[in-house]
All heavy atoms as a GROMACS GRO file, in nm:
protein
  493
    1MET      N    1   8.628   9.600   9.196
    1MET     CA    2   8.732   9.680   9.255
    1MET      C    3   8.738   9.654   9.406
    1MET      O    4   8.634   9.653   9.469
    1MET     CB    5   8.695   9.833   9.227
    1MET     CG    6   8.806   9.922   9.254
    1MET     SD    7   8.764  10.091   9.202
    1MET     CE    8   8.698  10.076   9.043
    2ILE      N    9   8.855   9.628   9.453
    2ILE     CA   10   8.882   9.601   9.593
    2ILE      C   11   8.975   9.704   9.653
    2ILE      O   12   9.083   9.718   9.601
    2ILE     CB   13   8.931   9.461   9.612
    2ILE    CG1   14   8.838   9.358   9.557
    2ILE    CG2   15   8.960   9.432   9.760
    2ILE    CD1   16   8.901   9.217   9.544
    3PHE      N   17   8.934   9.772   9.753
    3PHE     CA   18   9.022   9.875   9.812
    3PHE      C   19   9.087   9.812   9.940
    3PHE      O   20   9.022   9.746  10.017
    3PHE     CB   21   8.937   9.994   9.861
    3PHE     CG   22   8.879  10.068   9.748
    3PHE    CD1   23   8.747  10.062   9.712
    3PHE    CD2   24   8.963  10.153   9.669
    3PHE    CE1   25   8.692  10.129   9.604
    3PHE    CE2   26   8.910  10.227   9.562
    3PHE     CZ   27   8.777  10.212   9.535
    4VAL      N   28   9.215   9.837   9.955
    4VAL     CA   29   9.291   9.794  10.073
    4VAL      C   30   9.360   9.914  10.136
    4VAL      O   31   9.391  10.011  10.061
    4VAL     CB   32   9.384   9.681  10.050
    4VAL    CG1   33   9.313   9.553  10.007
    4VAL    CG2   34   9.490   9.715   9.945
    5MET      N   35   9.387   9.909  10.261
    5MET     CA   36   9.443  10.029  10.328
    5MET      C   37   9.594  10.032  10.306
    5MET      O   38   9.647  10.147  10.285
    5MET     CB   39   9.410  10.027  10.475
    5MET     CG   40   9.263  10.035  10.505
    5MET     SD   41   9.187  10.183  10.454
    5MET     CE   42   9.241  10.288  10.585
    6GLU      N   43   9.664   9.923  10.325
    6GLU     CA   44   9.813   9.926  10.321
    6GLU      C   45   9.865   9.826  10.219
    6GLU      O   46   9.796   9.730  10.184
    6GLU     CB   47   9.866   9.892  10.460
    6GLU     CG   48   9.825   9.989  10.572
    6GLU     CD   49   9.879   9.948  10.705
    6GLU    OE1   50  10.007   9.955  10.712
    6GLU    OE2   51   9.804   9.913  10.793
    7LYS      N   52   9.986   9.846  10.175
    7LYS     CA   53  10.051   9.757  10.081
    7LYS      C   54  10.061   9.618  10.134
    7LYS      O   55  10.047   9.521  10.061
    7LYS     CB   56  10.189   9.814  10.043
    7LYS     CG   57  10.182   9.936   9.963
    7LYS     CD   58  10.315   9.997   9.931
    7LYS     CE   59  10.290  10.122   9.841
    7LYS     NZ   60  10.378  10.231   9.875
    8LYS      N   61  10.078   9.602  10.266
    8LYS     CA   62  10.087   9.470  10.322
    8LYS      C   63   9.954   9.392  10.305
    8LYS      O   64   9.954   9.272  10.288
    8LYS     CB   65  10.127   9.470  10.470
    8LYS     CG   66  10.026   9.530  10.563
    8LYS     CD   67  10.078   9.527  10.708
    8LYS     CE   68   9.980   9.591  10.801
    8LYS     NZ   69  10.029   9.600  10.937
    9HIS      N   70   9.841   9.467  10.300
    9HIS     CA   71   9.714   9.399  10.279
    9HIS      C   72   9.704   9.350  10.133
    9HIS      O   73   9.648   9.240  10.109
    9HIS     CB   74   9.596   9.499  10.310
    9HIS     CG   75   9.595   9.543  10.446
    9HIS    ND1   76   9.574   9.673  10.479
    9HIS    CD2   77   9.608   9.471  10.567
    9HIS    CE1   78   9.577   9.684  10.613
    9HIS    NE2   79   9.594   9.565  10.669
   10THR      N   80   9.756   9.426  10.042
   10THR     CA   81   9.760   9.384   9.902
   10THR      C   82   9.838   9.253   9.886
   10THR      O   83   9.793   9.154   9.828
   10THR     CB   84   9.822   9.486   9.816
   10THR    OG1   85   9.746   9.606   9.820
   10THR    CG2   86   9.831   9.443   9.668
   11ARG      N   87   9.957   9.255   9.952
   11ARG     CA   88  10.043   9.135   9.948
   11ARG      C   89   9.977   9.010  10.005
   11ARG      O   90   9.978   8.901   9.950
   11ARG     CB   91  10.176   9.166  10.021
   11ARG     CG   92  10.273   9.048  10.015
   11ARG     CD   93  10.406   9.085  10.089
   11ARG     NE   94  10.399   9.170  10.207
   11ARG     CZ   95  10.357   9.125  10.328
   11ARG    NH1   96  10.314   9.003  10.343
   11ARG    NH2   97  10.360   9.208  10.431
   12ARG      N   98   9.913   9.030  10.126
   12ARG     CA   99   9.844   8.918  10.187
   12ARG      C  100   9.727   8.864  10.102
   12ARG      O  101   9.711   8.744  10.095
   12ARG     CB  102   9.792   8.960  10.324
   12ARG     CG  103   9.901   8.976  10.425
   12ARG     CD  104   9.843   9.014  10.558
   12ARG     NE  105   9.948   9.051  10.651
   12ARG     CZ  106   9.920   9.120  10.762
   12ARG    NH1  107   9.804   9.166  10.790
   12ARG    NH2  108  10.024   9.153  10.843
   13LEU      N  109   9.656   8.954  10.045
   13LEU     CA  110   9.541   8.904   9.957
   13LEU      C  111   9.595   8.822   9.842
   13LEU      O  112   9.540   8.722   9.809
   13LEU     CB  113   9.465   9.029   9.913
   13LEU     CG  114   9.367   9.086  10.013
   13LEU    CD1  115   9.313   9.223   9.964
   13LEU    CD2  116   9.254   8.995  10.050
   14LYS      N  117   9.699   8.874   9.781
   14LYS     CA  118   9.760   8.806   9.666
   14LYS      C  119   9.814   8.668   9.702
   14LYS      O  120   9.798   8.574   9.630
   14LYS     CB  121   9.859   8.892   9.594
   14LYS     CG  122   9.802   9.008   9.519
   14LYS     CD  123   9.912   9.090   9.453
   14LYS     CE  124   9.849   9.207   9.375
   14LYS     NZ  125   9.950   9.285   9.311
   15GLU      N  126   9.878   8.666   9.821
   15GLU     CA  127   9.933   8.540   9.867
   15GLU      C  128   9.828   8.437   9.895
   15GLU      O  129   9.843   8.320   9.868
   15GLU     CB  130  10.015   8.564   9.992
   15GLU     CG  131  10.150   8.628   9.975
   15GLU     CD  132  10.217   8.669  10.100
   15GLU    OE1  133  10.166   8.639  10.209
   15GLU    OE2  134  10.332   8.725  10.090
   16ASN      N  135   9.720   8.481   9.958
   16ASN     CA  136   9.616   8.391  10.004
   16ASN      C  137   9.497   8.362   9.909
   16ASN      O  138   9.426   8.264   9.922
   16ASN     CB  139   9.564   8.436  10.142
   16ASN     CG  140   9.663   8.431  10.251
   16ASN    OD1  141   9.737   8.339  10.267
   16ASN    ND2  142   9.683   8.546  10.320
   17PHE      N  143   9.473   8.458   9.820
   17PHE     CA  144   9.353   8.449   9.738
   17PHE      C  145   9.378   8.477   9.591
   17PHE      O  146   9.293   8.529   9.518
   17PHE     CB  147   9.247   8.544   9.789
   17PHE     CG  148   9.211   8.522   9.936
   17PHE    CD1  149   9.261   8.605  10.035
   17PHE    CD2  150   9.129   8.414   9.970
   17PHE    CE1  151   9.225   8.586  10.167
   17PHE    CE2  152   9.101   8.394  10.105
   17PHE     CZ  153   9.148   8.477  10.203
   18SER      N  154   9.501   8.446   9.544
   18SER     CA  155   9.528   8.488   9.406
   18SER      C  156   9.430   8.433   9.302
   18SER      O  157   9.396   8.503   9.212
   18SER     CB  158   9.672   8.445   9.368
   18SER     OG  159   9.677   8.300   9.383
   19ASN      N  160   9.385   8.313   9.325
   19ASN     CA  161   9.285   8.257   9.234
   19ASN      C  162   9.151   8.333   9.234
   19ASN      O  163   9.078   8.336   9.136
   19ASN     CB  164   9.268   8.110   9.256
   19ASN     CG  165   9.218   8.072   9.393
   19ASN    OD1  166   9.242   8.146   9.492
   19ASN    ND2  167   9.143   7.964   9.405
   20LYS      N  168   9.117   8.389   9.349
   20LYS     CA  169   8.992   8.461   9.366
   20LYS      C  170   9.001   8.605   9.307
   20LYS      O  171   8.901   8.671   9.288
   20LYS     CB  172   8.948   8.470   9.507
   20LYS     CG  173   8.927   8.340   9.577
   20LYS     CD  174   8.796   8.275   9.538
   20LYS     CE  175   8.778   8.149   9.625
   20LYS     NZ  176   8.672   8.066   9.570
   21LEU      N  177   9.122   8.649   9.290
   21LEU     CA  178   9.147   8.788   9.243
   21LEU      C  179   9.161   8.803   9.093
   21LEU      O  180   9.178   8.915   9.042
   21LEU     CB  181   9.269   8.843   9.318
   21LEU     CG  182   9.257   8.857   9.465
   21LEU    CD1  183   9.393   8.896   9.529
   21LEU    CD2  184   9.150   8.957   9.506
   22ILE      N  185   9.148   8.693   9.023
   22ILE     CA  186   9.157   8.701   8.875
   22ILE      C  187   9.047   8.793   8.826
   22ILE      O  188   8.933   8.785   8.866
   22ILE     CB  189   9.147   8.560   8.817
   22ILE    CG1  190   9.264   8.474   8.865
   22ILE    CG2  191   9.136   8.566   8.662
   22ILE    CD1  192   9.249   8.329   8.826
   23ASN      N  193   9.088   8.888   8.739
   23ASN     CA  194   9.000   8.986   8.681
   23ASN      C  195   8.942   9.086   8.781
   23ASN      O  196   8.839   9.149   8.757
   23ASN     CB  197   8.880   8.917   8.605
   23ASN     CG  198   8.928   8.836   8.492
   23ASN    OD1  199   9.025   8.877   8.419
   23ASN    ND2  200   8.872   8.721   8.468
   24LYS      N  201   9.006   9.099   8.898
   24LYS     CA  202   8.970   9.197   8.995
   24LYS      C  203   9.080   9.305   9.005
   24LYS      O  204   9.198   9.273   8.990
   24LYS     CB  205   8.948   9.135   9.131
   24LYS     CG  206   8.860   9.019   9.141
   24LYS     CD  207   8.718   9.061   9.174
   24LYS     CE  208   8.620   8.951   9.198
   24LYS     NZ  209   8.612   8.841   9.112
   25GLN      N  210   9.042   9.425   9.030
   25GLN     CA  211   9.138   9.529   9.045
   25GLN      C  212   9.155   9.557   9.193
   25GLN      O  213   9.061   9.594   9.266
   25GLN     CB  214   9.089   9.655   8.974
   25GLN     CG  215   9.185   9.770   8.982
   25GLN     CD  216   9.136   9.892   8.910
   25GLN    OE1  217   9.018   9.900   8.871
   25GLN    NE2  218   9.221   9.990   8.886
   26LEU      N  219   9.278   9.543   9.237
   26LEU     CA  220   9.314   9.577   9.378
   26LEU      C  221   9.372   9.717   9.381
   26LEU      O  222   9.461   9.747   9.304
   26LEU     CB  223   9.419   9.480   9.431
   26LEU     CG  224   9.377   9.353   9.496
   26LEU    CD1  225   9.497   9.268   9.533
   26LEU    CD2  226   9.289   9.381   9.620
   27ILE      N  227   9.322   9.799   9.472
   27ILE     CA  228   9.373   9.936   9.479
   27ILE      C  229   9.416   9.955   9.621
   27ILE      O  230   9.338   9.950   9.715
   27ILE     CB  231   9.264  10.033   9.441
   27ILE    CG1  232   9.216  10.010   9.298
   27ILE    CG2  233   9.314  10.177   9.464
   27ILE    CD1  234   9.100  10.089   9.254
   28CYS      N  235   9.543   9.988   9.635
   28CYS     CA  236   9.598  10.015   9.767
   28CYS      C  237   9.589  10.171   9.793
   28CYS      O  238   9.639  10.251   9.714
   28CYS     CB  239   9.746   9.973   9.773
   28CYS     SG  240   9.818  10.013   9.935
   29LEU      N  241   9.522  10.205   9.895
   29LEU     CA  242   9.502  10.343   9.931
   29LEU      C  243   9.622  10.400  10.006
   29LEU      O  244   9.631  10.523  10.027
   29LEU     CB  245   9.376  10.358  10.017
   29LEU     CG  246   9.245  10.319   9.950
   29LEU    CD1  247   9.134  10.324  10.045
   29LEU    CD2  248   9.219  10.394   9.824
   30ASP      N  249   9.714  10.313  10.046
   30ASP     CA  250   9.839  10.354  10.111
   30ASP      C  251   9.814  10.444  10.236
   30ASP      O  252   9.871  10.553  10.243
   30ASP     CB  253   9.933  10.424  10.013
   30ASP     CG  254  10.077  10.417  10.050
   30ASP    OD1  255  10.109  10.331  10.138
   30ASP    OD2  256  10.155  10.504  10.010
   31ILE      N  257   9.725  10.399  10.321
   31ILE     CA  258   9.692  10.472  10.441
   31ILE      C  259   9.740  10.387  10.561
   31ILE      O  260   9.696  10.278  10.580
   31ILE     CB  261   9.543  10.495  10.456
   31ILE    CG1  262   9.490  10.576  10.333
   31ILE    CG2  263   9.512  10.566  10.582
   31ILE    CD1  264   9.339  10.587  10.328
   32PRO      N  265   9.832  10.436  10.640
   32PRO     CA  266   9.884  10.361  10.750
   32PRO      C  267   9.778  10.336  10.858
   32PRO      O  268   9.683  10.415  10.872
   32PRO     CB  269   9.995  10.447  10.807
   32PRO     CG  270   9.972  10.583  10.757
   32PRO     CD  271   9.896  10.572  10.633
   33ASP      N  272   9.797  10.240  10.930
   33ASP     CA  273   9.701  10.196  11.038
   33ASP      C  274   9.733  10.272  11.165
   33ASP      O  275   9.769  10.218  11.268
   33ASP     CB  276   9.704  10.047  11.059
   33ASP     CG  277   9.595   9.998  11.148
   33ASP    OD1  278   9.501  10.075  11.175
   33ASP    OD2  279   9.600   9.878  11.192
   34ASP      N  280   9.716  10.407  11.158
   34ASP     CA  281   9.750  10.492  11.271
   34ASP      C  282   9.632  10.571  11.323
   34ASP      O  283   9.650  10.669  11.390
   34ASP     CB  284   9.855  10.595  11.225
   34ASP     CG  285   9.986  10.532  11.186
   34ASP    OD1  286  10.016  10.419  11.236
   34ASP    OD2  287  10.059  10.589  11.102
   35TYR      N  288   9.513  10.526  11.294
   35TYR     CA  289   9.395  10.603  11.325
   35TYR      C  290   9.296  10.519  11.413
   35TYR      O  291   9.292  10.393  11.400
   35TYR     CB  292   9.323  10.647  11.200
   35TYR     CG  293   9.399  10.734  11.110
   35TYR    CD1  294   9.481  10.680  11.010
   35TYR    CD2  295   9.405  10.872  11.125
   35TYR    CE1  296   9.560  10.760  10.930
   35TYR    CE2  297   9.482  10.951  11.047
   35TYR     CZ  298   9.562  10.898  10.949
   35TYR     OH  299   9.639  10.979  10.867
   36GLN      N  300   9.225  10.591  11.493
   36GLN     CA  301   9.121  10.521  11.568
   36GLN      C  302   8.992  10.506  11.482
   36GLN      O  303   8.976  10.577  11.377
   36GLN     CB  304   9.083  10.611  11.691
   36GLN     CG  305   9.196  10.623  11.790
   36GLN     CD  306   9.237  10.493  11.857
   36GLN    OE1  307   9.148  10.412  11.894
   36GLN    NE2  308   9.366  10.463  11.862
   37PHE      N  309   8.906  10.415  11.526
   37PHE     CA  310   8.782  10.394  11.454
   37PHE      C  311   8.706  10.525  11.437
   37PHE      O  312   8.691  10.601  11.532
   37PHE     CB  313   8.701  10.294  11.534
   37PHE     CG  314   8.565  10.261  11.474
   37PHE    CD1  315   8.565  10.184  11.360
   37PHE    CD2  316   8.449  10.302  11.528
   37PHE    CE1  317   8.442  10.152  11.300
   37PHE    CE2  318   8.324  10.275  11.466
   37PHE     CZ  319   8.320  10.199  11.357
   38MET      N  320   8.659  10.552  11.318
   38MET     CA  321   8.580  10.671  11.282
   38MET      C  322   8.655  10.805  11.306
   38MET      O  323   8.592  10.910  11.322
   38MET     CB  324   8.451  10.670  11.360
   38MET     CG  325   8.359  10.553  11.324
   38MET     SD  326   8.321  10.540  11.149
   38MET     CE  327   8.208  10.685  11.128
   39ASP      N  328   8.781  10.800  11.304
   39ASP     CA  329   8.865  10.924  11.317
   39ASP      C  330   8.830  11.013  11.203
   39ASP      O  331   8.828  10.973  11.084
   39ASP     CB  332   9.012  10.885  11.316
   39ASP     CG  333   9.105  11.001  11.333
   39ASP    OD1  334   9.097  11.096  11.254
   39ASP    OD2  335   9.188  10.994  11.426
   40GLU      N  336   8.801  11.135  11.233
   40GLU     CA  337   8.754  11.238  11.126
   40GLU      C  338   8.866  11.253  11.018
   40GLU      O  339   8.833  11.262  10.902
   40GLU     CB  340   8.722  11.373  11.190
   40GLU     CG  341   8.599  11.370  11.269
   40GLU     CD  342   8.476  11.338  11.187
   40GLU    OE1  343   8.464  11.386  11.068
   40GLU    OE2  344   8.386  11.272  11.235
   41GLU      N  345   8.990  11.257  11.058
   41GLU     CA  346   9.096  11.274  10.965
   41GLU      C  347   9.105  11.154  10.868
   41GLU      O  348   9.123  11.167  10.750
   41GLU     CB  349   9.233  11.289  11.035
   41GLU     CG  350   9.346  11.315  10.942
   41GLU     CD  351   9.482  11.330  11.014
   41GLU    OE1  352   9.483  11.323  11.135
   41GLU    OE2  353   9.579  11.351  10.940
   42LEU      N  354   9.091  11.033  10.928
   42LEU     CA  355   9.087  10.913  10.840
   42LEU      C  356   8.977  10.913  10.747
   42LEU      O  357   8.992  10.883  10.631
   42LEU     CB  358   9.079  10.789  10.934
   42LEU     CG  359   9.060  10.653  10.864
   42LEU    CD1  360   9.176  10.627  10.766
   42LEU    CD2  361   9.051  10.544  10.966
   43ILE      N  362   8.863  10.956  10.787
   43ILE     CA  363   8.741  10.962  10.702
   43ILE      C  364   8.768  11.051  10.587
   43ILE      O  365   8.739  11.018  10.469
   43ILE     CB  366   8.617  11.003  10.781
   43ILE    CG1  367   8.578  10.892  10.881
   43ILE    CG2  368   8.499  11.034  10.686
   43ILE    CD1  369   8.478  10.933  10.981
   44GLU      N  370   8.827  11.166  10.609
   44GLU     CA  371   8.860  11.261  10.506
   44GLU      C  372   8.960  11.204  10.407
   44GLU      O  373   8.948  11.214  10.286
   44GLU     CB  374   8.900  11.392  10.561
   44GLU     CG  375   8.797  11.470  10.628
   44GLU     CD  376   8.679  11.497  10.539
   44GLU    OE1  377   8.693  11.535  10.423
   44GLU    OE2  378   8.564  11.473  10.588
   45ILE      N  379   9.058  11.139  10.462
   45ILE     CA  380   9.164  11.073  10.371
   45ILE      C  381   9.097  10.967  10.288
   45ILE      O  382   9.119  10.959  10.164
   45ILE     CB  383   9.275  11.016  10.464
   45ILE    CG1  384   9.354  11.124  10.526
   45ILE    CG2  385   9.370  10.928  10.371
   45ILE    CD1  386   9.452  11.076  10.630
   46LEU      N  387   9.011  10.885  10.348
   46LEU     CA  388   8.942  10.778  10.270
   46LEU      C  389   8.859  10.842  10.160
   46LEU      O  390   8.866  10.792  10.052
   46LEU     CB  391   8.858  10.696  10.369
   46LEU     CG  392   8.930  10.596  10.450
   46LEU    CD1  393   8.838  10.543  10.557
   46LEU    CD2  394   8.979  10.482  10.369
   47LYS      N  395   8.782  10.936  10.196
   47LYS     CA  396   8.697  11.003  10.091
   47LYS      C  397   8.783  11.057   9.976
   47LYS      O  398   8.751  11.037   9.859
   47LYS     CB  399   8.618  11.116  10.152
   47LYS     CG  400   8.499  11.072  10.235
   47LYS     CD  401   8.432  11.190  10.292
   47LYS     CE  402   8.310  11.158  10.379
   47LYS     NZ  403   8.243  11.274  10.428
   48SER      N  404   8.892  11.117  10.009
   48SER     CA  405   8.976  11.180   9.906
   48SER      C  406   9.038  11.066   9.818
   48SER      O  407   9.037  11.080   9.693
   48SER     CB  408   9.091  11.257   9.978
   48SER     OG  409   9.183  11.294   9.885
   49ARG      N  410   9.092  10.962   9.876
   49ARG     CA  411   9.159  10.858   9.802
   49ARG      C  412   9.061  10.773   9.720
   49ARG      O  413   9.089  10.745   9.608
   49ARG     CB  414   9.242  10.770   9.892
   49ARG     CG  415   9.347  10.839   9.975
   49ARG     CD  416   9.482  10.837   9.918
   49ARG     NE  417   9.573  10.918   9.996
   49ARG     CZ  418   9.660  10.877  10.088
   49ARG    NH1  419   9.669  10.753  10.114
   49ARG    NH2  420   9.740  10.962  10.147
   50VAL      N  421   8.950  10.741   9.777
   50VAL     CA  422   8.854  10.656   9.710
   50VAL      C  423   8.784  10.733   9.598
   50VAL      O  424   8.748  10.677   9.496
   50VAL     CB  425   8.754  10.598   9.813
   50VAL    CG1  426   8.632  10.532   9.742
   50VAL    CG2  427   8.821  10.504   9.908
   51SER      N  428   8.766  10.864   9.619
   51SER     CA  429   8.697  10.946   9.519
   51SER      C  430   8.768  10.946   9.386
   51SER      O  431   8.706  10.984   9.280
   51SER     CB  432   8.672  11.085   9.568
   51SER     OG  433   8.794  11.158   9.579
   52GLU      N  434   8.896  10.906   9.381
   52GLU     CA  435   8.967  10.899   9.256
   52GLU      C  436   8.914  10.785   9.168
   52GLU      O  437   8.937  10.780   9.048
   52GLU     CB  438   9.115  10.879   9.279
   52GLU     CG  439   9.187  10.995   9.354
   52GLU     CD  440   9.327  10.964   9.379
   52GLU    OE1  441   9.392  10.890   9.310
   52GLU    OE2  442   9.377  11.025   9.479
   53TYR      N  443   8.839  10.691   9.231
   53TYR     CA  444   8.798  10.572   9.162
   53TYR      C  445   8.645  10.556   9.154
   53TYR      O  446   8.594  10.498   9.060
   53TYR     CB  447   8.853  10.448   9.234
   53TYR     CG  448   9.002  10.450   9.239
   53TYR    CD1  449   9.069  10.500   9.356
   53TYR    CD2  450   9.082  10.415   9.130
   53TYR    CE1  451   9.202  10.504   9.366
   53TYR    CE2  452   9.221  10.422   9.142
   53TYR     CZ  453   9.285  10.466   9.254
   53TYR     OH  454   9.416  10.471   9.263
   54ILE      N  455   8.575  10.611   9.258
   54ILE     CA  456   8.432  10.599   9.258
   54ILE      C  457   8.370  10.731   9.310
   54ILE      O  458   8.438  10.809   9.373
   54ILE     CB  459   8.381  10.482   9.350
   54ILE    CG1  460   8.422  10.499   9.498
   54ILE    CG2  461   8.426  10.346   9.300
   54ILE    CD1  462   8.369  10.400   9.592
   55GLU      N  463   8.244  10.747   9.286
   55GLU     CA  464   8.174  10.864   9.340
   55GLU      C  465   8.149  10.840   9.484
   55GLU      O  466   8.094  10.740   9.526
   55GLU     CB  467   8.046  10.887   9.264
   55GLU     CG  468   7.978  11.012   9.300
   55GLU     CD  469   7.851  11.037   9.216
   55GLU    OE1  470   7.842  10.979   9.110
   55GLU    OE2  471   7.767  11.112   9.264
   56VAL      N  472   8.184  10.944   9.568
   56VAL     CA  473   8.169  10.931   9.714
   56VAL      C  474   8.060  11.032   9.755
   56VAL      O  475   8.073  11.154   9.725
   56VAL     CB  476   8.304  10.959   9.782
   56VAL    CG1  477   8.285  10.959   9.936
   56VAL    CG2  478   8.411  10.865   9.738
   57PRO      N  479   7.962  10.983   9.826
   57PRO     CA  480   7.857  11.077   9.877
   57PRO      C  481   7.915  11.176   9.982
   57PRO      O  482   8.008  11.138  10.046
   57PRO     CB  483   7.757  10.986   9.945
   57PRO     CG  484   7.800  10.848   9.925
   57PRO     CD  485   7.935  10.849   9.865
   58ASP      N  486   7.854  11.288   9.991
   58ASP     CA  487   7.898  11.390  10.092
   58ASP      C  488   7.862  11.347  10.231
   58ASP      O  489   7.783  11.277  10.267
   58ASP     CB  490   7.839  11.526  10.061
   58ASP     CG  491   7.902  11.580   9.931
   58ASP    OD1  492   8.018  11.548   9.904
   58ASP    OD2  493   7.831  11.664   9.867
   0.00000   0.00000   0.00000
């Protein structure tokens, strides 16, 4: 499972690494690049979106 932040990242990965992505699941979290590093709001969004797919520690 590969998580990406924006749809453009999914597109770029597919364009550049399609052969490496065979049998891999790409999941776009659809989070815009509008946050600073370690922004608390971003962290909460990430936890929420990723927790739909994997267990996220508190």
